[in-house]
Each structure stands twice: as C-alpha cells, then as structure tokens.
N, C-alpha and C positions, 0 to 999 in steps of 0.2 A: 493727525493734527490735534492741537490742544490750545488751551489758553495759557495765560502767564502764570497760572498756579503751578506749572511744571518747574518753574524756577524758584529758588528759595526766596523768601520774602526780603531777606537782606540784599541779595543780588538784584532783585527786581527794583528795590528802592535805589540801589547804587546806579543802575542804568537809566532809571526814569528821571534822573537829574538832567540827562540829555548831553553829557559831555563826550560820550563815545564817538559821536559824529566827527568831532574835531581832534580826537586824540592822535590820530596818525598824521596830522598836518603840522605838528609842532614838537620841539624837543627831540628826545630819542625815539618818539613815535615815527619820525621821518625815516630813521634808520630801519625800524621794523617794517615799515611800508615798502621801502625800496628793496630790501633784502627778500621779503616774502614774495614780491612780484618777480624778482629775479629768479628765485628758486622754482616757483611754479612754472615760469615761462620755459624752463629747460625741458619740462616733461609734457606739457599740454599738446594734444594733437592740434592740427590747424583748424582755424575757424572755417565754417560755422558749427563746430562741435557743440554738444549740449552739456552745460555745466550747471550743477546744483551747488549754490553757495548757501550752506546750511549753518545757521547761526551767524549770518553775515552782517549783523548789525544794520547800520543805515545804508549799506550798499557800497561802501568805498571800493572794495575789490570787485563787486558785481558790475559797477558802472565802468570801471577800468577794462574789464573783459568785454562788456557790451560794445565799447568803443572800438574794439578790435574785430568785431563781427561775430562774436560767439552768441549762442542762444543761452541766456543766463536766467536761471530761476532763483530768486532770493527768498529764503525762509529765515525767520527769526522769532524767538519766543516772546520778545518784548514788543508790545504793540507800538510804543513810541518810535522804535527803530523803523518799523515798516511805514509809519506815518512820515517820518523824516525822509525815507527813501522815495515815497510817493511825491513829496514836495520837490525833491531834487529832480525826479522824473519830469514833473511839470515844467521845471525851468530848463531842462536839457532834453527836449523832445526828439533830438536827432538820433539818440542811442537808447531806445527803450529796452527795458527788461522784458523777458517773456512772461514772467509772473512775479508777483510780490505777495507773500503769504505769511500770516502769523501761524507758526507751526512748531513742531517738536522734532528734534533730531532722531528720536527713537521711533517715530511713526510718520513716514513720508508718503504723501499722496502722489505716488508715481509708480508706473508699471515696472515689473521686473526687467532687468537687462536693457534699459532704455536710455542710459546716461553715459556720457564719455568721461566725465570727471566729477568728483565730489570734493568740495572744500569743507573741511571741518576745522575752521580756524578759531572757534570759540567754545563749541559745546563740550569738549572733553574736559576742560577745567571747571566747568560749572555742573557737570554730572559727578557728584562727589563719591558715589559708590561705583566700584569696579564693574559690577554686573550691568549698571546703567550705561557706562561708557562702551562696554562691549555690545550692548543692544544698538547703540548709535552706529558703531562701526559695522555691525551686521546689516543694518538698514542701508548704509552706504554700499556694502557689498551687494545687497539684493538688487538695488536699482542700477548698479553699474553694468555696462556691457562687458563681456569678456575682454580682458586687456586694458580696461579702463583704470584710471588712477584715482587714489584717495590721497589728499593732503591733510594730514592730521596734526594740528598744533597743540602744544602743551606749554605750561609755564614750568620752568625749571624748579626742582625741589629746593634749590639753593638760592633762588632769586630773592627771597625776602631777607635772607642773611646778608647777601651782598648789598642789597638796596639799603638795609639798615645800617651797614657799615659805612657806606659812602654818603648817605644822606644824614647821618647822625641820629637815626631813629633808635639805635641801640642804647642811647642814654635814657630811654623811656622804658621802665619796667614792664609796662603793658605790652609794648612791642616785643620785648625780649621773650615774654610768654608765648606770643604768637609764633615767633621764630622757632622756639624750642619744640613746639608741637609740630610745626611744618617739618622739621628735621626728623622727628620720630616717625610720622606716618603720612606726611603730605597734606593733612587736613587743615587748611588755612581758615581761621575764624577771626573775625574782628568784632568782638562782643560789644564794644562801645561805639561802633560805626565811625571810628576816626577816619576822616576823608582821605588821608594819605596812606592808609594801611590796607587798601583794597577791600574786597568783600568775600563772602563765603565761596570757597573754591577748593580744588584739589591740585596739588603741585606734583608733577611727575618726576620721578627719577627716569633718566633716559632709557634704562633697561625695561622699566614698566611699560613705557609707551610701545616699545617693540613687542613685548609679551601680549599686550591687549590686542594689538593689530593681528597677531598670529592667532590668538584665541578666537577672533571673529572670522577666521578662514581666509584672510587676505594674505597675499604673498608680499612679505616685507622686503623692501629694497634698501632703505638707508634712513638714518636720522641725521639731520643737519642743524647746526646752530644758526639761528636767524641773526641776532645782533652780535653774537660772539662776545668778546670783552669790550666791544665798542661802546656799549651803553653805560659803561662805568667811567668814561672819560669825564673828568671834572670840568674841562673846558670844551665840552662837546660842541656847542654852537660855533665856537671858533674853528674847529675842525670841519664842521659840516658846511659852513658858508665860504670856506676857502676851497676852491675846486681841486687844487692839487692835493691838499691835505685830505679832502674827502676821498679822492681816488686812492690814496695810500691806505686810508682807513678801511675802505671796502676791500682792497686787495688783501690786506692782512687778515680780515675776517674770513675771506674765501680760503686762504691758506690753512686756517684752523677749523673750518666749518665741520669737517667730518672726523676730527681727532677725538677719540673717545675720552681721553683724559681731561679735555677742556670743555666738553659739551655742556656740562652743568653750569659753566660760567655765564652762559647766555641766558638772558631773561626769558626768552622763548626758544623752543626747539620745535622742529617740524619733521614728522616722519612721512615718508613717501612709500606707498604700497600699491599693489595692483591686484585686480581680480583675475 
C-alpha cells in the first residue's frame, strides 16, 4: 500500500479534478464502459467469486460487479477516487464492496493465491516504466488462484494520433510534438497540462502488452479492441442513442475485436491472461 506519491504529480492533478467518475457515462466513454463489461463477462467465474479491482477509480466497474453478487475489493492510488466510491456506497447500501483502499498496484495487501480475478483497467498506462508494469502484473499473478484471470487494459500507441486527426488537435504544434513522441516510444507527456491532451502516461503497442504479461509469468490468452473504430465516429451520439444503429456498431466492433491489423485503431485495448 502507498500514498498518492506513487502517481506522477501531473497524473494526480489530472484525476483530482474529479471528472473520472463521470467519464464512462457520456460520449464515447459509454462505448468503453459497455464493451469492457461485455468482454470481462465472457471470462469471469460465477458470483460470489473474489475480484480485485486495482486502479478502479471511483468504483464504476466495482459496483457493477457487486450488484451481480461478487465479492469486490476496490484499490486506487488517488484518494479522491476512494472518497467518491465511499460516497456512492453510502447512497447505494444494497450492494456494498468488500473493501475500499488507497493503494498501489505493485504492492497489494492480499494473501497469495486468494483471488479469482484481477482487473487492471488503469494502472498499466500510468506506470510509465516497463519494469513497474511488470511488477503490477506479478502482484496480480501472486494474489490470483490457479486458473484465475487478469484483465489488463492499455491505451493504444496510436490513440493520440487518431484523436488528434479527428478532433483537429493536429493543428496545434504542441500536440504534434506529443504525438511524435508517443509514436517513438509510447511515452505520453503533456508539458503545458492542456486539459484535452490527457496526462503523463504510457501508450502500448498491442505486442508490448502481450510481452509484459508473459514476462510476469501469466499465460496470455488474447488481446481485444475495446472501442475498435467506433470511438472515431463523428456522429457518435446519433449512433449510440438509436438502438438499431447502436446494435450494428457493437456488432461491427465484435467482428474486428481480435483482428491484429486493426487493434491499434481502438483507443483502449484489453489483454486477458490466466495464472
């Protein structure tokens, strides 16, 4: 366990604004939320299995799982996120979490081989050094029961380029510098803290995510696109709020989700692995 000093100052400031709690309930965040739940649901054992949601923010996924009867432990490095989750718990007492803790993905307060699944939906892109990401994956391995699953999300190496193209950010020389560095080594920096340009992070090439999982001793199964190309729709809200168009959008994303040649088009990718 640790305090917020484990996160970069820039990332901590980014999350202390408090917007992460609402991000998945609007715009293309809705697509990310629906697709992530869909993918996780394919692999999870039945409730009341034990799930560690590590880096789980304000608990959006944790409470979704608790409502299904899982024993869910939420850990996040940002104290505000845990405070937000606690406030939500007070307002929704019917589906309590087993624990809410400020902590670090690289050092989990849990016995070996005692958890059925670990969600790492945020830590791997905020641990900017490869060895630190592998430490987090090894901690997930340590606490997992044999056969247990890890769900490890990353931001695509190409997400900033595509976002810049479709949002018009590439007209800004400052953003162009950010993109060029991302494409070289995945090290995303926003030196002037522009609110639209995200914060200090590491952007994965899909092959890197697989290699890190294998380096941690986990048995890699697959990497899937979460949003696929759907997040790039210029009229996304029209698609999403028309149920027939939403169905076709999700169907198309599923068709492409495992295609290696288009994985990098997705803003987020998720790797599934087992102990």
